[in-house]
N, CA, C and O of each residue as an XYZ file, in Angstrom:
256
protein
N    -144.508   -269.729     71.180
C    -146.006   -269.310     71.663
C    -145.971   -268.195     72.358
O    -147.039   -267.646     72.630
N    -144.453   -267.507     72.885
C    -144.721   -266.224     73.422
C    -145.428   -265.036     72.688
O    -145.797   -264.037     73.305
N    -145.598   -265.194     71.342
C    -146.444   -263.813     71.332
C    -147.983   -264.132     71.220
O    -148.532   -263.378     70.417
N    -148.571   -264.772     71.632
C    -150.022   -265.260     71.608
C    -150.598   -264.439     72.774
O    -151.562   -263.675     72.729
N    -149.613   -264.825     74.111
C    -149.127   -264.611     75.358
C    -149.426   -262.832     75.369
O    -150.347   -262.165     75.841
N    -148.324   -262.509     74.704
C    -148.026   -261.106     74.628
C    -149.013   -260.268     74.362
O    -149.333   -259.256     74.984
N    -149.630   -260.875     73.113
C    -151.016   -259.732     72.867
C    -152.269   -260.543     73.747
O    -153.316   -259.963     73.462
N    -152.477   -261.425     74.500
C    -153.476   -261.640     75.226
C    -153.359   -260.985     76.211
O    -154.447   -260.686     76.703
N    -152.072   -260.435     76.995
C    -152.006   -259.778     78.017
C    -152.466   -258.525     77.809
O    -153.071   -257.949     78.714
N    -152.188   -257.768     76.266
C    -152.250   -256.299     76.369
C    -153.331   -255.982     76.641
O    -154.341   -256.545     76.220
N    -153.302   -254.946     77.457
C    -154.872   -254.389     77.777
C    -154.837   -252.805     76.929
O    -155.971   -252.333     76.852
N    -153.852   -252.008     76.354
C    -153.851   -251.064     75.655
C    -155.384   -250.921     74.795
O    -156.142   -251.864     74.572
N    -155.528   -249.986     74.530
C    -156.564   -249.330     73.719
C    -156.729   -249.206     72.168
O    -157.696   -249.434     71.441
N    -155.169   -248.666     71.848
C    -154.301   -248.929     70.469
C    -153.866   -250.145     70.095
O    -153.838   -250.333     68.879
N    -153.456   -251.178     70.918
C    -152.833   -252.158     70.846
C    -151.604   -251.950     70.672
O    -150.990   -250.999     70.188
N    -151.174   -253.278     71.270
C    -149.423   -253.478     71.633
C    -148.516   -253.422     70.154
O    -148.884   -253.908     69.084
N    -147.329   -252.745     70.397
C    -146.441   -252.619     69.256
C    -144.969   -254.175     69.675
O    -144.212   -254.244     70.644
N    -145.048   -254.703     69.024
C    -143.842   -255.951     69.277
C    -142.683   -255.475     68.510
O    -142.820   -255.224     67.312
N    -141.398   -255.310     69.183
C    -140.444   -254.986     68.714
C    -139.894   -256.120     68.398
O    -140.066   -257.055     69.180
N    -139.094   -256.336     67.181
C    -138.036   -257.717     67.401
C    -136.693   -257.171     66.780
O    -136.634   -256.055     66.264
N    -135.626   -258.024     66.863
C    -134.434   -257.769     66.909
C    -133.768   -257.360     65.595
O    -132.674   -256.810     65.475
N    -134.596   -257.714     64.656
C    -133.847   -257.422     63.171
C    -134.435   -255.625     62.895
O    -134.138   -254.993     61.881
N    -135.456   -254.957     64.255
C    -135.832   -253.646     63.588
C    -136.792   -253.567     63.243
O    -137.276   -252.443     63.113
N    -137.690   -254.951     62.859
C    -139.444   -254.489     62.343
C    -139.889   -254.553     63.556
O    -139.416   -255.216     64.479
N    -141.253   -253.528     63.574
C    -141.995   -253.356     64.520
C    -143.718   -253.722     63.970
O    -144.418   -253.157     63.129
N    -143.927   -254.658     64.673
C    -145.434   -255.281     64.285
C    -146.798   -254.952     65.062
O    -147.241   -255.671     65.958
N    -147.315   -253.956     64.678
C    -148.339   -253.460     65.280
C    -149.708   -254.274     66.001
O    -150.669   -253.644     65.560
N    -150.052   -254.992     66.588
C    -151.010   -255.612     67.110
C    -152.306   -254.787     67.593
O    -152.397   -254.064     68.585
N    -153.631   -255.197     66.284
C    -154.837   -254.053     67.061
C    -155.460   -255.209     67.681
O    -155.366   -256.432     67.573
N    -156.369   -254.084     68.614
C    -157.309   -255.031     69.513
C    -158.264   -256.035     68.378
O    -158.421   -257.226     68.644
N    -158.676   -255.622     67.516
C    -158.927   -256.898     66.577
C    -158.201   -257.848     66.694
O    -158.861   -258.826     67.044
N    -157.069   -258.084     66.569
C    -155.919   -259.235     66.393
C    -155.943   -259.757     68.027
O    -155.966   -260.923     68.422
N    -155.935   -258.933     68.562
C    -156.516   -259.386     69.894
C    -157.222   -260.086     70.256
O    -156.916   -261.126     70.839
N    -158.496   -259.666     69.983
C    -159.804   -260.485     70.390
C    -159.923   -261.765     69.481
O    -160.542   -262.758     69.865
N    -159.323   -261.696     68.305
C    -158.602   -262.761     67.390
C    -158.469   -264.234     68.351
O    -159.243   -265.131     68.686
N    -157.068   -263.918     68.565
C    -156.285   -264.414     69.364
C    -157.239   -265.084     70.649
O    -157.308   -266.301     70.816
N    -157.765   -264.355     71.291
C    -158.376   -264.420     72.378
C    -159.385   -265.368     72.019
O    -159.544   -266.282     72.828
N    -160.133   -265.366     70.954
C    -161.157   -266.566     70.280
C    -160.643   -267.698     70.143
O    -161.161   -268.658     70.713
N    -159.563   -267.843     69.394
C    -158.751   -268.492     68.989
C    -158.333   -269.818     70.130
O    -158.618   -271.014     70.057
N    -157.564   -269.074     71.162
C    -157.600   -269.660     72.690
C    -158.411   -270.257     73.451
O    -158.364   -271.281     74.133
N    -159.465   -269.160     73.154
C    -160.878   -269.877     73.729
C    -161.279   -271.185     73.513
O    -161.563   -272.039     74.353
N    -161.276   -271.281     71.947
C    -161.927   -272.600     71.144
C    -160.486   -273.457     71.507
O    -160.580   -274.678     71.636
N    -159.767   -273.100     71.595
C    -158.824   -274.302     71.640
C    -158.747   -275.185     73.492
O    -158.522   -276.330     73.884
N    -159.038   -274.021     74.078
C    -159.083   -274.761     75.676
C    -160.584   -275.187     75.837
O    -160.890   -276.095     76.609
N    -161.573   -274.464     75.039
C    -163.049   -275.683     75.127
C    -162.722   -276.707     74.650
O    -162.636   -277.691     75.385
N    -162.459   -276.797     73.387
C    -161.879   -278.068     73.025
C    -160.971   -279.423     73.492
O    -161.185   -280.632     73.410
N    -160.086   -278.783     73.910
C    -159.406   -279.439     75.051
C    -159.406   -280.105     76.540
O    -158.961   -281.111     77.093
N    -160.202   -278.896     76.872
C    -160.418   -279.284     78.640
C    -161.953   -278.610     79.045
O    -162.111   -277.783     79.943
N    -163.271   -279.275     77.987
C    -164.583   -278.549     78.221
C    -165.169   -278.891     79.835
O    -166.193   -278.283     80.149
N    -164.780   -279.500     80.500
C    -165.503   -279.484     81.979
C    -164.773   -278.278     82.972
O    -165.426   -277.476     83.640
N    -163.313   -278.334     82.916
C    -162.387   -277.606     83.396
C    -163.106   -275.944     82.702
O    -163.719   -275.132     83.394
N    -162.943   -275.860     81.883
C    -163.471   -274.680     81.172
C    -164.869   -274.133     81.652
O    -164.899   -273.025     82.188
N    -166.245   -274.996     81.453
C    -167.217   -275.313     82.040
C    -167.358   -274.937     83.359
O    -168.359   -274.472     83.904
N    -166.529   -275.120     83.717
C    -166.578   -275.198     85.481
C    -166.511   -273.373     85.940
O    -167.285   -272.731     86.649
N    -165.158   -272.897     85.145
C    -164.797   -271.575     85.392
C    -165.649   -270.827     84.885
O    -165.806   -269.776     85.507
N    -166.566   -271.023     83.552
C    -167.690   -270.298     82.879
C    -168.715   -270.140     84.112
O    -169.095   -269.153     84.742
N    -168.977   -271.378     84.190
C    -170.383   -271.259     85.388
C    -170.111   -270.601     86.668
O    -171.069   -270.146     87.294
N    -168.507   -270.455     87.299
C    -168.492   -269.396     88.205
C    -168.132   -267.968     87.965
O    -168.104   -267.101     88.839
N    -167.853   -267.796     86.666
C    -168.086   -266.496     86.169
C    -166.476   -265.904     85.880
O    -166.265   -264.813     85.352
N    -165.520   -266.744     86.283
C    -164.340   -266.316     86.573
C    -163.612   -266.793     84.675
O    -162.392   -266.737     84.524
N    -164.470   -267.187     83.522
C    -164.142   -266.920     82.304
C    -165.618   -266.491     81.354
O    -166.779   -266.876     81.499
N    -165.317   -266.021     80.860
C    -165.775   -265.389     80.288
C    -166.014   -265.528     78.775
O    -164.978   -265.371     78.128
N    -167.368   -265.841     77.877
C    -167.222   -266.242     76.850
C    -167.923   -265.713     75.930
O    -168.984   -266.138     76.386
N    -168.236   -265.158     75.037
C    -169.077   -264.017     73.761
C    -170.584   -264.704     73.646
O    -171.427   -264.220     72.891
């Protein structure tokens, strides 16, 4: 579950690179970051609609 949070927290223009112990490097593009954000948003809206709606209404959480 750490990978989605690493992707979501990335604010770079070109996307983050994740380095793995075996030497593999994965480039996470801004589009993948947007897709992860959308998936997390959908999950949260399904699980906790009243809470998310309250955040949206106060402007603390933006949806597309």
